[in-house]
C-alpha angles and dihedrals in degrees: 000000000000118000100192094076093250115170123241109267099182138015132177141156120223112213095191094057097026094230141116127236119207123185129202120176103311097342128097120195125198112211124186123229090266092056098256121139108249101175143329135216131205122208114205094197096113086235131106129234112250099183146351135214135168135201124179106316098344133088120204120208122194113205129203131238099034107037101244134150120204125195131200138185109243124221116215 
C-alpha cells in the first residue's frame, strides 16, 4: 500500500461495517474482512495520523502536532 517503508500509525477494526482501517502518514486505507483494499483516503493536512479508533458508525482519527481527534461518519 505504501512503498516508502512507512510504519503503521493507526489500525482499527469496525464491527458495524466489518472492515479494517490502516493509517500511514496522511493516508487512510479501508480493507475488507478478506484483506482486499476497498478504498483509500488522503489527508492534505501536512500532519500525520497518530492513532485510529472506531465505534458503531464513526471512525476517530488522532492527529499529531496539535493534539486533536477528528471523528467522521462512515459510509458502508
